[in-house]
KESEKOL-490356 format. One record per residue: x negated, y, z negated of N, C-alpha, C, O in turn; residue in three letters. Coordinates in steps of 0.02 Angstrom, whole numbers, plus 50000, padded with zeros to 5 digits. Layout:
XYZXYZXYZXYZala...
% end
This chain:
363674801642370364114798942422363784792742454363174792342460met364214787942473363964781842506363584783642570363734788742602his363094779342588362664780742645363054781242710362844784842756ala363624777742715363974777542779364684780242777364904783142827tyr365034779442723365714782142724366004782942653365864778942608arg366394788142646366784789142585367494786642595367844785042546ser367704786242657368374783942675368324779842740367834780342776his368824775742753368884772442817369244777142866369494782342846thr369264775142929369604779242980370364778642977370704781243020cys370624775142927371344774642918371574778042854372174778242841ala371114780742815371274783042747371564790042743372004791342702asp371324794642783371434801742772372164803742785372474801642834leu372424807842738373104810242742373114817742727372584820842715arg373704820642727373774827842715373504829942647373244835442639ala373554825542596373314827342529372554827142524372274828642471asp372194825342578371464825642579371214832242608370604833342609his371664836542631371464842842662371024846742613371184847442554val370464849442640369984853242600369404849242574368914852042551gly369444842542576368914838342549368344837642599368434837842659glu367744836842571367164834942611367104827342610367074824142558asn367104824342670367124817042674366594814542722366274818442758ile366494808042722366014804642768366364798742800366684794642766arg366314798342866366604792842905366074789542949365594792842971leu366144783142962365734779743011366184775343054366684772543032ser365994774943118366384770743163366154771343234365614773943248gly366564768843279366424768943351366784774943383367344776643364trp366454777943431366764783243470367264780143518367074777043568val367894780943503368424777843542368554781743607368644778843661his368574788243600368714792543657368434799543644368474801943587arg368164802743696367904809643690368304814043737368404812343795val368544819843710368904824643752368594831643743368504834043687arg368434834643799368134841343800368664846343821368864846443879asp368874850443775369384855543789369044862443790369124866443745his368664863643845368354870143854367874872143799367924877643771gly367414867743784366924869143732367134866843663366724866943617gly367744864743655367984861743593368014854243602368404851743643leu367614850543564367564843343573368004839643523367974840943462leu368404835143549368814830843506368584823543517368484821243573phe368494820043461368284813043464368764808843422368904810543364ile369014803443451369394798443413368884793543386368564789843424asp368804793543319368324789043287368694782943261369194783543226leu368444776943279368804770643264368374766043222367774765343233arg368694762843173368384757243139368894751543135369424751843167asp368744746443096369194740643090369894742743067370374739443085his369944748043028370564749742994371014754443033371624754143026tyr370724758843075371144763643110370744768743148370154767643164gly371074774443163370764779743203370874786443168371414787843142val370354790643168370404797443144370134802143197369634800743229thr370484807743208370244812743255369744817243219369884819943166gln369154818043251368664822743225368544827943280368634826543339ile368324833843260368234839043310367624843143294367384843343237met367364846443345366744850243339366764856143387366954855243445cys366584862143363366534867943407365834870743403365424868343363asp365674875843444364984878543444364744881043376364144881943367pro365204882343329364984884643263364684878943221364354880243171asp364804872743241364534867143202363784866843212363544867643268ser363394865643159362664865243165362424859343208361844859143228pro362874854343221362664848443260363024848143326363074842743356val363284853943350363684853943412363284851043470363544847143509phe362654852943477362244850643534362144843043531362104839843583ser362104840243470362034832943463362694829343478362694824043509glu363244832343457363894829243468364044829043543364364824343567val363824834043581363934834243653363644828243689363884826243742glu363124825143660362784819443691363144812743679362994807743712lys363614812743634363934806543613364384803843669364724807743703val364374797343679364784794043729365194788443697365094786543640arg365674785843737366124780643713365734774643686365234772443716ser365964772043631365724766043597365054766843562364754761943539glu364794773143558364244774343513364484773543441365064774943426trp364044771243399364204770743328363884776743293363274777743297val364294780843259364034786843227364284787443155364784784343136ile363924791443116364134793343049364224800943050363784804543073arg364784803243024364904810443023365074812642951365404808942914ile364854818642933365094822042874365494828042896365334831242946asp366024829542860366434835142880366974836942830367034834042777gly367374842042850367914844542809368584842342839368684842742900asn369034840042796369694837942818370134844142826370194848142779val370424844942885370864850642900371544848142921371604842742951lys372064852042906372734850342928372834852343001372604857643023ala373154848043038373324849843107373904854743108374324854743062arg373934858943159374524863043169375134858543177375084853243208asp375714860543151376304856243154376454853543224376664847843231pro376354857843275376514855643343375994850643370376104847543422glu375424849943335374894845443358374854838943316374404834843328leu375304838043269375314832043229375444825943274375904826043316val375044820743266375114814443304375474809243261375154806143218asn376114808343271376514803843230376384796543246376624792143210ser375994795043299375864788143318375344784743275375294778543275lys374944788643239374424785643197374504788243125374724793943115ile374324784243075374414786343005374014792442986374194796142941pro373444793643021373014799443006373194805543048372804810243052thr373774805343080373934810443130374074817343104374144822043144gly374124818243038374254824943010373604829043000373634835042988glu373034825643006372394829042991371884827843046371984823743090val371354831643042370754830643083370154832643041370224836042990glu369574830643062368964831943024368494836243065368324834543122val368284841943036367804846343069367094843843052366924843342993phe366694842443104366044839343093365534844643071365454849843103ile365204843143014364654847342989363974844042999363464847343005arg363974837343001363354833643010363504827043045364054824343037asp363024824543083363124818343120362474814443125361934817343131met362524807843123361954803543134362174798043183362694794843173glu361774796843234361904791343280361624784943249361024784243239val362074780343234361874773943204361734768543256361344763943243leu362044769143314361944764143367362194766943433362804767243444gly361724768943477361924771343543362144765443586361924759843575ala362584766743635362844761443679362674762943751362734768543774ala362444757643787362344758343858363014758543894363544757743863glu362984759443960363604759443999363954752643991363634747443999glu364604752743976364974746743959365124742544021365294745344073leu365064735844016365254731544073366004730644081366234728044132pro366394732844031367124732644036367414738043992367114739743940leu367994740844010368284746243970368574743543904368834738043902pro368524747543853368794745843787369434749943774369924747243748val369424756343792370004760643780370554759143830370444758443890phe371164758543804371744758043847371974751143866372464750443902gly371644745843843371834738943859371934737943933372434735043954asp371454740243974371484739344046371364732044063370934728844033val371754729344111371644722544133370954721944166370734726344202glu370614716344152369944715344177369834707944188370144703944153tyr369394706044235369284698844248369104695044184368704697244144pro369424689144176369334685344114368614683144104368374682944047glu368264681344157367574679044150367144684544119366734683144075glu367234690744140366864696344111367074697344038366654698543995thr367714696944025367964697843956367664692643909367484694243852arg367604686343932367344681143889366584681643880366324680043827leu366234683843933365514684743927365334690143877364854689643840lys365744695443878365634700943831366194701143779366494706343766tyr366334695343750366894694843704366834699643645367344702143621arg366224701043622366134705643566366374712743584366564716543540phe366364714443649366654720743671367404720043680367794724443660leu367614714543710368324713343722368724713643657369284716043656asp368414711243603368744711143538368854718143509369234718943461leu368514723043537368624729943515369284732743541369534737743515arg369574729643593370194732043622370754731343570370774726543532arg371184736243568371684736743515372124730543511372214727843457glu372394728343567372864722743566372524716343543372814712643503ser371924715043567371574708943547371364709243474371414704343437leu371124715043453370944716143382371544714643337371474711343285his372134717143357372734716043317372924708643315373144706143264glu372844705143372372994697943374372564694143324372814689643290asn371924695743321371474692143276371644693743203371604689343160ile371814699843189372034701743122372674697943104372744695343048ile373144697643152373764693843141373604686543125373884683743078leu373144683643162372954676643150372704675743078372894670943044arg372284680243056372014679842988372564680242936372564676542887ser373034684842947373584685742900374044679642899374284677642846lys374164676742958374594670742962374274665042923374604661642884val373614663942933373264658542898373284659742823373384655042784ile373174665942802373194667542731373884666142702373944663442646ser374414667942739375094666842716375244659342711375544656942663ser375024655542762375134648342762374794645142701375094641142666ile374174647142689373794644242633374154645742567374214641342524arg374374651842559374724653742497375374649942489375534647542435ser375754649342543376394645742541376284638342525376674635442487arg375774635342554375644628242541375464627042468375694622242437met375054631442440374884630742369375504631442325375594627842277val375934636342343376554637342305377014631142309377404629942264asp376954627342364377364621342372377064615242336377334609742340leu376494616242303376194610842265375684606742303375484601342280gly375474609142362374964605742401374264607942379374174613742358phe373784603542383373084605142368372674604642432372784600142473met372204609342440371784609542500371164605342490370784606442442glu371054600542535370454596442535370124596842603370464597842654phe369464596042605369094596142668368904589142688368704585042645gln368954587642752368774581042779368174581642824368024587142848thr367814576242838367194576542876367284578942948367804577942979pro366764582242973366724584143043366334578943083366534577243138ile365784576443055365424571043087365724564443064365674562643005leu366044560943109366424554943089366404549843145365994550143191thr366864545043142366914539943194367494541543241367934545643225ala367494538443299368014539543348368694537443320368744532643282ser369224541143340369904539643319370374540543378370284545243417ser370854536143386371284536343447371834541543443372404540043425pro371674547643460372174553043458372434554843527372834559543534glu372214551243577372504552443644372084556543690372284557643748gly371494558843668371054562643712370344559743707370214555243667ala369894562443748369194560343746368854563443685369014569043664arg368394559643657368014562143600367444566643623367194565943678asp367244571243580366584574443584366104570343541366234569143482phe365564568143571365094563743537364464567543518364234571943555leu364184565943460363574569043435363054563643424363154559343381val362504563643462361994558443452361664558943383361574564343356pro361504553143356361184552843290360434552143298360194547643332ser360044556643265359314556043265359084550343221358604546943238arg359424549343164359214544243116359404537243139359124532343115leu359884536843185360104530343210360114530543286360644531243316his359534529943317359484530543390359964526043426360034520143410pro360304528943476360774525143516361484525243489361944523143523gly361564527743428362234528143399362484535443399362094540143401lys363144536043398363454542643403363954543743347364304539143325met363994549943324364564552143285365094554743334364934556343391tyr365704555243311366234558443349366504564343308366604563743247ala366624569843341366974575343308367714573543303367984570643351leu368044575043249368734572643239369234575843287369274582043290pro369614571743323370164574443362370714577243316371084581743334gln370744574443257371174576743202370944572943140370644567643147ala371094575543081370884571843020371364566043003371454564342944pro371664562943054372214558143044372044552842993372394552142943gln371514549043006371364543442961371154545842892371334542742842gln370774551242890370544553742825371134555942781371144554542721phe371624559442811372164561842769372604556042744372894556442690lys372634550642784372994544742760372604541442703372904539142654gln371944541242710371544538342657371564542442593371494539742538leu371654548942600371744553242541372364551142502372364551142440ile372894549342538373494546942505373374540242471373594539142414met373014535842505372844529342476372414530342414372454526342366val372004535442413371564536842356371934539442295371644540142241ala372584540842302372974542642244373154550042238373474552042189gly372944554142288373164561042288373864561442319374074556742354phe374224566742308374934566642325375124571442382375464569442429asp374904577542379375084582542430374454585942454374154589942418arg374254584442515373634587042545373794592042600374294591242636tyr373374597242606373384601242667372684603642682372254603742639phe372594605642745371954608242768372084612342831372454610242875gln371774618142836371754621842898371164618842937370594621042929ile371314613842978370804609243002370594610743074371024611743117ala369934610943087369714611243157369774604343189369604599243157pro370004604143250370074597943288369714598743354369694604143384cys369414593243378368994593443437369234588243487369234582243472phe369434590443546369664585843597369394588043665369464593843685arg369094583343699368814584643765369374583543817369414578343848asp369794588643825370364588043870370414594343912370114599443896glu370784593743967370844599344013371234605143982371734604043948asp371014611143995371364616943966372004618644004372094616544061pro372434622343971373024625344002373204631443960372864632943911arg373734634943979373894641343947373994640643872373804645043834ala374314635043849374444634243778373964629343744374114626743690asp373394628043776372914623243748372214626043757372004627943811arg371844626143701371154628443704370694622543717370734617443681ser370244622943767369804617243779369294616543724368994621443702pro369204610443702368674609043653368904609243582368874604143547gly369114615043559369214615943487369854619843473370014624643507glu370224617543424370814621243401370914619843327370574615743297phe371394623443297371524622843226372244620943214372704623243249tyr372344616743164373024614843146373104614643070372614613643033gln373724615643048373894614942978374024607542965374564605042980leu373534604142939373584596942929373904595542862373684598242811asp374434591442861374824590342800374954582842792375094579342841val374904580342731375094573442717375394573142647375184576842602glu375894568742638376264568142575376374560842559376484556742605met376344559042496376474552142474377184551442448377494556242426ser377424545242452378084543442426378634547842456379054550642420phe378614548442522379094552642556379424548942614379134544342643val380034551042629380374549142690380354555042738380124560442721glu380614553842798380584559042849380894565642825380614570942836gln381464565142794381824571142772381424575142721381464581342719glu381024571742678380614575242629380094579742664379964585242641asp379804577142718379324581242757379684587342786379414592842785val380284586242813380664591742842380814597142790380744603142803phe381014594942731381204599742679380604603742653380694609342628gln380004601042660379404604642638379164609442692378984615142676ala379154607342755378824611042808379294616042842379074621342863ile379944614342848380394618942882380424625842849380364630842885glu380504626342782380494633042752379834636742762379834642842770pro379284633042763378634636242775378624639342845378444645242851leu378814635642896378804638142965379284644042972379114649143002met379874643242944380374648742948380104654942913380174660542939arg379804654042854379544659742816378994663442852378984669542853gly378524659742883377974662842919378234666842979378004672442991val378704663943016378974667543074379414673443054379434678343091phe379744673042998380124678842973379644684342949379774690242959glu379084682342919378614687142892378254690942947378144696942941glu378064687443000377644690543052378004691343119377684693343168phe378644689943122379004690143186379274696943204379634697543254gly379124702043166379344708843183380094709743183380364713643222gly380434706243137381164707043133381564702743180382184702943179gly381234698843222381594694543269381934688743231381634685943185arg382554687143250382914681743214382554675043219382244673543270pro382604671143167382314664443164382864659543146383284660943103val382864653743179383384648743167383444647343092382964645343060thr384054648443063384124647542991384054640242968383804638942914pro384284635643010384204628442994384044624843059384434624943106glu383454621743062383224618643123383664612643141383704607943100phe383974612443199384364606543218383914600543230383344601343251pro384174594543217383824588343231384094585543296384684583843300arg383674585043347383884582743412383514576343428382894576443433ile383864570743436383514564543456383174565343524383414568943568pro382614562043531382214562543592382624561343655382594565243703tyr383024555943655383404554143716383934559443731384074560843789arg384234562343679384714567643690384374573843720384654577143764glu383784575343695383414581143721383244580143795383314584843835ala383034574143813382864572843883383484573143927383444575243985met384054570943901384684571043939384924578243949385074580244005leu384974582043895385274588743898384804594043926385014598543962lys384154593343910383684598743927383134596543975382764600644001tyr383084589943987382564587544032381864588244005381374588044043gly381804589043939381154590143908381184588143835381714588843804ser380624585743807380594584543735380334590643698380194590243638asp380274596243732380124602543699380584607943729380354612443764lys381224607443715381714611843747381694618943720381584620143661pro381804623743765381884630743746382624631843733383014632443780asp382814632143669383524632743652383794639743659384384640943649leu383354644443676383614651143692384014651043758384424655443771arg383894645943797384264644743860384874640443843384784634743821asn385484642943853386074639243833386274633543879386724629643863pro385954632843938386144627743986386014620743959385464619243936ile386534616543962386454609543944386654605344005387204606044032glu386214600944025386344596744083386814591044065386874589144006met387144588244115387584582544106387474577444161387294579144217gln387594571144144387554565744193388194565844236388744565744209ile388104565844301388684565944347388614560344398388884560744453val388264555044380388134549544426388774546544455388804544944514ser389294545844413389914542744436390224546444495390544543344538asp390134552944498390444556844551390074556144618390344557844670his389454553744616389064552944677389004545644700388834544344757phe389144541044654389094533944672389584532244728390184533444721ala389344529444781389764527544837390044533444876390524532644913gly389744539344868389994545344901389694546244969389284542244991ser389904551545004389644553045070388944556045070388644556845122gly388694557845010388024560545006387534554744996387414552544940phe387264552445052386914546045053386274546145010386084540944983lys385934551945005385304552144967385434550144894385084545844867ile385934553344863386094551844793386424544944787386284541244741phe386864543344834387214536944831386734531044833386794526344795ala386234531344878385744525944882385284525844822385074520544799ser385124531744795384704532144735385034528644677384714525244637met385694529344672386074526444616386154518844622386364515644575leu386004516144680386044508944688385474505344650385524499444636glu384944509044634384394506244596384514507144521384674512744500lys384464501844481384594502344409384144507544375383554508144390pro384454511244328384074516144289384084523144316383914527844280gly384264524044380384274530744409384904534444388385434531544379asn384824541044380385384545444362385364551744404384844553844429gln385954554644411386004561244440386254565944385386774564744355ile385884571344374386094576144323386264582844355385954585044403arg386774585844326386994592444349386734597744302386734596844241ala386524603244331386314609144292386824614544304386824617744357ile387274615844256387764621144266387434627944267386974629244228pro387654632244311387364638944318387914644144318388144646344371ala388144646244259388654651444255388434657844291387874660344280pro388854660544333388734666644372388174665744424387914670644450lys388004659544438387494658344489387794656144555387454653144597gly388444657644565388794655144623388804659644683389334661944705gly388214660944710388174664744772387714661044820387254657544799ser387844661844884387414658644934386694660844925386234656844931arg386594667244911385924670044904385544666544848384964664544856lys385874665844790385534662744733385424655244745384904652644726phe385894651944777385814644944793385214643844839384814639144829cys385144648144889384574647644935383914648844897383404645644910asp383944653644850383344655144811383124649044770382524647544768arg383584645544739383424639644699383184633844743382754630044723met383464633344802383254628144849382524629344870382124624644875asn382364635644883381674637444901381194636044843380644633544853ser381424637644783381004636344724380854628844718380284626944704trp381364624644728381264617444722380754614944774380334610744758ala380784617744834380314615644886379604617744869379134614044882gln379524623644838378864625844817378584621444762377974620744755lys379024618444722378824613944668378664606944693378514602444653glu378694606044758378534599544786379124594844792379034588944807gly379734597344780380344593344786380634594344856380514599544888leu381014589544881381304590344948381804596144951381924598845005pro382074598044896382584603344893383024602144833382914597644794gly383534606244827383984605644770384704605744796384924610544829met385074600444780385784600344798386184605244756386014606344697gly386704608144784387104612844745387814613144771387964611444828tyr388264615244726388954616944742389094623544708388914624444649ile389394628144743389614634244709390344635644724390604633644777phe390674638944678391394640044684391534647444696391284651844661trp391944648644746392124655444765392874656044776393224651044780arg393104662044782393814663244795393914664644869393594669244896glu394344660844901394504661644971395264661844980395614657144963thr395504667545007396234668445017396624667244953397154664244953asp396344669744898396694669344834396644662744800396934661744746gly396274657944829396204651344798395464649744788395034652244824ala395324645644738394634643644723394414638344773394774633644788met393804639244799393534634644848392834632544828392424636544806glu392694626144836392014623544825391624624144890391874622044943ala391024626944887390634628044948389944624844941389714623244886ala389624624145000388954621145001388964614345035389484611145038gly388374612145059388344605745095388584599845054388904595345080pro388434599644989388634594144947389394593544942389674588044945leu389724599344937390454599344931390764596044992391254592344986ala390484597445051390754594445112390624586945114391044583145139lys390054584845089389874577745092390284573345045390464567745064asn390434575744986390764571444937391514572544933391874568444904ile391764578044962392484579144966392774582844906392454583444854gly393384585444914393674589844863393824586444797393754589544744pro394034580044798394204576744735393594576044690393624577644630glu393044573644717392424572844678392164579644656391914580444600arg392214584444700391974591144684392364594144625392074597044580thr393014593344627393434595944574393294592344508393294595544455glu393174585844511393014582044450392364584544418392304585044357ala391874586144460391244588944435391364595744402391104597044348ile391754599944435391884606644408392224606144339392034609744293arg392704601744333393054601044270392604598244216392624600544159gln392194593444234391734590544185391264595844158391114595944098gln391024600344202390534605344182390854611744154390514615944126leu391514612444162391854618344137391684624644175391604629944144gly391634624144241391444629944282392044632844319392574629744322leu391944638844347392484642144383392214646444440391644645544461gly392634651044464392434655444519391814659544499391774662344444val391324659744545390704663444532390164659344499389614661744488gly390324652944483389834648544452389564643544503389814642944559asp389034639944483388734635044527388484629144485388414629644425ala388354623744518388044617944487387484615444534387574615244594ala386924613744504386354611244542386214604044522386334602044465tyr385964600144569385904592944558385214590544577384944592144630phe384924586544532384274583544544384254576544515384554575244463leu383904572144548383724565744517383054566744481382764572144485gly382814561944447382164562444414382174566744352382604565844309gly381714571544347381634575644287381794582944304381354586544328glu382394585144292382594591944313382474597444261382754602844266pro382054596044210381964600844156381694607544179381904612744154gly381224607444227380934613744252381464617944287381464624144282arg381924614544323382444618144358382914621644308383124627244320ala383064618344253383474621444201383154627844175383494632944168arg382504627644163382144633444139382164639044190382294644844174val382044637344253382034642344307382714645544315382754651644323glu383254641644315383924644344322384094648944263384374654344273ile383924646744203384054650944144383704657644147383994662744129gly383084657544169382704663844175382974668144232383054674244224asn383104665044289383324668844348383994672144337384114677644363ala384444668844300385104671744286385124675844222385654678044200leu384534676744192384474680644130384914677744074385194681444033asp384964671044073385354667744021384934666343959385204665643904leu384274666043967383824664443912383724670543868383484675743892thr383904670043806383864675643759383134677643747382684673543752ala383044683843732382374686443716382354688443642382864688843608lys381744689643619381634692543553381954688543497382284691343453asp381864681943499382074677743443381674671243445381374669543496arg381664667743390381314661443384381814655843370382114655543316phe381914651543420382384645943414381994639543401381654636943446asp382064636843340381704630843320382154624743324382774625343321phe381844618943330382204612643321381704607243303381104607843315cys381954601843274381584595643264381774590843320382364589843334trp381294587943353381414582443398381254576043360380694575243335ile381734571443354381654565543313381784559243355381984559643413val381674553443323381834546943353381474545843419381784543843469asp380824547143420380424545643479380384538043489380314534443440phe380404535743551380274528643562379564526843541379104530843551pro379474521043512378804518843493378384517343555377774518343554met378704514743607378324512243665378594515143730379164517443734tyr378174514843780378364516443848378064511343894377564508143877glu378354510543953378134505344000377874508544063378204512844092gln377294506344085377024508644148377464506044205377554500044211asp377734510544246378204508344298377884503944351378224499944384pro377234504544361376894500644412376654493844386376804488644416asp376294493944330376014487844303376484484044257376414478044246ser376974487744228377424484644180377134483944111377454481244066gly376514486444101376184485744036376484490743986376684496244004glu376494488643923376754492743869376184496843839375614494543836met376354502943816375874507043780376254511143728376864511843732asp375884513843679376194518243631376404524743665376024527543704phe376994527043650377214533343680377024539343638377054545043662ser376824538243577376674543643529376094541343486375604538543511his376134542443420375594540643375375604533143358376124530743335asn375064529543370375074522343356375114520543282375254514743265pro374994525343238375014524043167375694525443135375754525443074phe376204526643177376874528243151377234521943128377134516443155ser377674522843080378084517343056378684516443103379044521243116met378774510343129379374509143171380004509043129380004506443073pro380534512043155381174511643121381414504343122381464501243175gln381574501743064381754494743058381184490243040381274484243028gly380564493043037379984489443014379814483343055379904483243116gly379564478243021379334472143053379894468443089379784465443142leu380494468743061381064465243092381214468143161381364464443207glu381184474743167381314477843232380794475843284380964474443341ala380164475643263379634473643310379704466443333379554464843390leu379944462243288380004455043305380624453443345380614448743385gln381164457243335381804455143363382094459743416382564457743451asn381834465843424382124470543472381684471243533381084469943531glu381994473343588381624475243649381164480943629381394485843599asp380514480543644380044485943624380274492843646380154497743611pro380594493343704380814499843729381404502643689381564508543695leu381724498443648382274500743605382044502643535382424505443496asp381414501043519381164502443451380984509843446380604512443486val381274513043396381124520143383380634520643326380584516243284leu380274526143326379794527443272380024533043227380424537243247gly379774533043165379874538743122379354544143142378874545543107tyr379474547043201379044551943231379454558143247380044557643264gln379134563943240379524570043247379054575743269378464575943253tyr379344580343307379004586343329379384592443306379994592243299asp379034598043296379344604543289379254608343354378694608743380ile379794610943382379774614643444380074621543432380574622343398val379744626643462380014633443457379954636743526379404637143554cys380514639143552380524642843616380184638943673379844641843715asn380284632343672380004628243724379274626443715378964623643761gly378994627943657378294626343643378264621243586378564622343533val377914615743598377814610843545377314613543495376734614743513glu377524614543433377084617343382376754612043339376224613243310leu377054606243334376764601043291377054594243306377614593643331ser376664589243289376894582343289376774579443220376314581543184ser377194574643201377094571443137377444564743135377794562943183gly377344561143081377654554543075377624552043003377194554242964ala378074547542987377994543242929377514537742950377624534443001ile376994536642912376454532142934376624524842921376994523042875arg376314520742962376344513442952375794511642903375204511542920asn375984510042841375494508742788375444501242770375114499442722his375784496942810375794489842794375414485942849375624486142907gln374864482542832374454479242882374834474642929374694474542989pro375304470642903375644465942946376064469542999376134467143055glu376344475342981376724479143030376254482443080376414483043139ile375664484543056375164487543101374944482443153374914484043212met374794476443131374594471143178375144469943229375014469343289tyr375764469443206376334468143251376444473743301376614472543359ala376344479943278376434485743322375924485643379376094486943436ala375294484243362374774484143413374824477943458374614478143516phe375104472643432375204466643472375664468043532375574465043586glu376154472543523376624474243576376284477643636376554477543691lys375704480643624375344483843679374744479743700374294482243734val374734473343680374224468843703373574468643664373074465943688gly373574471543603372964471643564372994466343509373504465743473his372464462643502372444457243453372294459743383372114465643373ser372374455343335372204456943266371464458843261371284463343222lys371044455543300370324456943299370184463943325369754467443298glu370554466043376370464472843403370634478043349370274482943340phe371194477043315371404481743264370904481943207370724487343183val370664476143186370164475843132369524479443152369224483043112asp369314478543215368694481543238368744489143243368264492643226glu369324491643266369384498843279369654502743220369494508643212asn370054499743178370364503343123370254499643057370664499943011phe369694496143053369574492042995369554495842930369794493442879gly369264502042933369224505942871369904507442843370014506842782gly370364509542885371024511142862371404504842839371744504842788met371344499442878371704493342860371444490342794371834487942753leu370784490642785370514488342721370814492242664370974489342611asp370874498642673371164502942621371894500942607372104500742549ala372264499542660372974497742651373054491242611373574490042581phe372544486942613372584480542577372474481242502372544476442465lys372304487342480372174488342409372684493242377372504497142333phe373284492942401373814496842369373904503642402373624508542379gly374304503842455374424510042492375134512442480375604508542485ala375224518842464375904521542454376234523042521375874524342570pro376884522942526377214525742585377014533042591377014536742542pro376854535142651376634542142660376784544542730376904540542775his376794551042738376934554142803376694561242804376544564142752gly376654563942864376414570742869376574573942935376994571542974gly376234579442948376354583443007375764588143017375374589042970ile375694591143076375124595543088375304601043137375154600543197ala375634606543114375784612243158375134615443184374644616143148pro375154617443248374574620643279374544628043261375004631743277gly374004630043229373924637043209373894641643270374234646843271ile373504639743320373404643943379374074645243415374214650843435asp374474639943422375114640743456375604644943416375984648843444arg375594644243350376024648443309375854655743319376304659843330met375224657443315375014664343322375154666843393375354672643402val375064662543442375214664243512375934666543520376074671443553met376404662843489377104664743492377234671243456377594675643481leu376944672043396377064678043356376784684243390377054689743383leu376224683343426375894689043459376174690443529375954695143562ala376654686243552376914686943620376364686343672376384689643724asp375864682143658375304681243704375474675943756375774670843740ala375284677243819375404672543873374894666843874375034661443898glu374304668243848373754663443850373464662543780373384667443743asn373304656343762373064654943695372404658243680372234659443622ile372004659843733371364663143722371434670143694370954672943667arg372044672943699372164679643671372244679743596372294685143566glu372244673943564372314673743491371744669943458371774668243399val371214668543496370624664943471370024669743475369924673043526ile369634670043421369094674843417368594673943475368454678643512met368324667943481367814666543532368014660243572367744654843559phe368474660943619368694655143657368214653443714367794657543733pro368294647543741367944645643802368374647343863368964649043856met368064646843921368444648143983368794641744005368784636643970asn369114641944064369494636244089369064630144103369324624644107gln368424631044111367964625444124367614623244060367104619844063arg367884625144003367604623343938366884625743931366454622143906ala366754631943953366104635043946366144640943900366624644743903glu365644641843858365574647843817365094652443854364484651643850asp365364657243890364954661643932364534666443891364014668743914leu364764667943832364404672643789363774669543759363244672643759met363824663443734363254660043702362894655243748362364652643730met363174654143807362844649743855362914642343840362434638543849gly363484640343816363614633243801364124630443851364574633943873ala364054624043870363514619443850362854621143884362854624043939pro362304619443851361644621043877361244614643889361424609243865ser360714615243926360274609543941359814608443881359464613143860val359794602443852359354601243794358624601243815358454599743872pro358194602943768357484602743781357234595543780357564591143751thr356664594343810356364587643808356224585443736356314579543720asn356024590143695355894588543625356524586243589356514581443551glu357084589743602357714587743572357914580743594358144576743554gln357844579343659358024572743685357584567243655357834561843638leu356934568643647356484563643617356684562143546356674556343525arg356864567443508357084566443438357684561843434357754557943387asp358124562243484358744558343484358674551643520359144547643520leu358094550443550358004544243587358424543943649358664538543667gly358524549743682358954550043740358564552243802358044555443796leu358814550443860358534552543923359114554343970359604550543974arg359064559944004359574562144051359444558944119358904559644146val359934555444145359894552344211360174557244262360764558944258ile359774559644310360034564444359360624561644398360634555744416pro361124565844409361714563844448361554563944522361254568644548gln361774558644556361674558244629362064563644665362044564144726glu
% end
């Protein structure tokens, strides 16, 4: 027999009854039933109940065992009484009577509980992550992550993609965040940069003559953390294709995303065909470029009904070019109580409040109520109601600026947002540029390496703010899962694109010379995308925080509490690198 186990803790079934077996694992739980000891023994695969009574030759040793000790037991498989069968676990028809036991690793008192998935302070959980990972829910999340990655890799190969690895120690690349820099010992004073993404390398792979590339790629960005973003390091499915248009990328990646979510989504419906929503339409209807389509509310522009009206706040706002008033229809939200609730929510969000109109029945007739209704009068109020298709018991809320958060809040508060499904869409036609409202300076709104729609002619003849890019995102349930683009592979268009944001030809040559040099030697049209692995698993696992699907994450301050990173370098390390730390004042 093997030194540690003949079976795993998930293997034993009724047809093993009578066999002598060996198991090893962690003591998950100990129960003393009046001299009869029951132990749930756990390993990576599952749980088996083992038991011991005073007739066992090792009863006195088993009595000493505590939670999370690692033990090896030999014993006989016995059938449980029918009324004692545990249908919640695969091994629930049997138990093992202990004949022999060896303590492989005793455990001190635990700094956090493992059994029962009890809530515990995150700092403690991260410091003792190796214990935290023993918790059932977290263990299952990490297994799910592994299975998702395996499925993605298999699906990509089946689609004709080849996996290539790109460098980790490289040069800085403009991906929109701060770089992590690595000092060079061989070249004092110079730094490598960890890749924010393999962007330039995967484009160069296309230039090199390969056709379909993918990589489960680590990316490093020194940016502030949030619930759906891991500080420092994350993983994405990096994809690039040659001789493709935008639709070719969609046709390759959409079935992959749909297939993965159908495979691991636990039977939850997945959008059969992802709708294509232009960026400006998304901002108009949903107030966001990552809309949650489970929420059926679509906003509408109602500026005409407030222009020159008695509601001076909106009327004066509309006198300035570019301002709009949007209405958020709220079916069944037409009560004074709910209107007050939304007004309070707006104030908590730092807004002055939220205008509203609600419709009720008074003396057998429909009546518009609320301060706004009185200010703008019955004709304008009725026009708004008809435009929005509302009736008795409904309401409409009004905001200038960006009302996307209010749409989400209303959808959730009225229970309009569907649960237990995955609603996908493509967001397309992103503007190439955006303008700083204060300085008036132009900047790229998305990826600077994207091909502008209309090419060089559009850049030369159109208002920069009207130029759209072949840029696209995949969004699911209000979470951006990926960004991608058809790349700008023509040097003259690259120079023209950067010129619009004030960068000279010399700047482009200096910062992106490697890629531009490559483009001068025969570059194919190419494009790609990079879905975020962590965010995909986060959605599939119903996790609220991305740290719940990462094996060893950092905390909110980008610290690894378990390994003690970042750490202070030794003087010897600094001398090797030709560096000196200047104390902060």
